[in-house]
N, C-alpha and C positions, 0 to 999 in steps of 0.2 A: 554511406552515410554512417557517422559515428555519433552516438548520443550518450552524454554523461548523465547519470542519475545520482542525485545527492539525497539520501534518506536521513531525515532528522526527526528527533523526538524531543519535545520540550525545548526546542531551540538548539539542541546539541546534535551535531553531525554524527550519525551512527555508522553510516556505510556509504561508500562511493562505488558505483558500478558503471560499466560501459556496455551498451548495446550496439551491435553492428547490424545494419540493414544493407543488403546488397543494392548498389545504385540501380542496377538493371530492374530491380523490382519496384522502384519508386520514380524513375526518371520520367514516366509518362503521366504522373499524377499531377492534378492541380494543387495549388498551395493548400487549399482547404482539405483535400483528400490526403495530402502528405501529412498534415497535422493530425488528422484522424488516424492514419496508419501509425504514426509515432505514439499517439496516446494508447492505441490497442496494444502495441508492443510493451509499453511501460506498464500497463495494467496486467498483462500476462506475466511480466517479470515480478511485479508486486505480488500477484497470487502465488507464485512459486516461492518467493523469498520471505514474505512477511507472515508471521503467525502471531496470534494473540491468544493467551489463555487467561482464564480468570476463575476465581472461586470465591464464594461467600465465606468470610472468616468470622463474622460476628453478625448475628441476627438482631434486629431491633426488638426491644422488649414490647410485649403486647399486654394490654390491661388484663385480659383473661388469664395470662400466664402468672401474673402477680397474685391473682385471687386464689389460685391453686396452691401457691407457695408454701 
């Protein structure tokens, strides 16, 4: 079984990837179990491939900060 993943951010396609699951590992699964297995594999891929970093670049002004001014 081959699965294509399209990762997009803000509507823009950022990355395309393919996952391969051996047929022998999924041929005995029900449709619901198969979908769950696919979702687990996609989540594992996302955990490995996607990183988000952030930092506060400007703090909001507070009234007590203005009094010290």
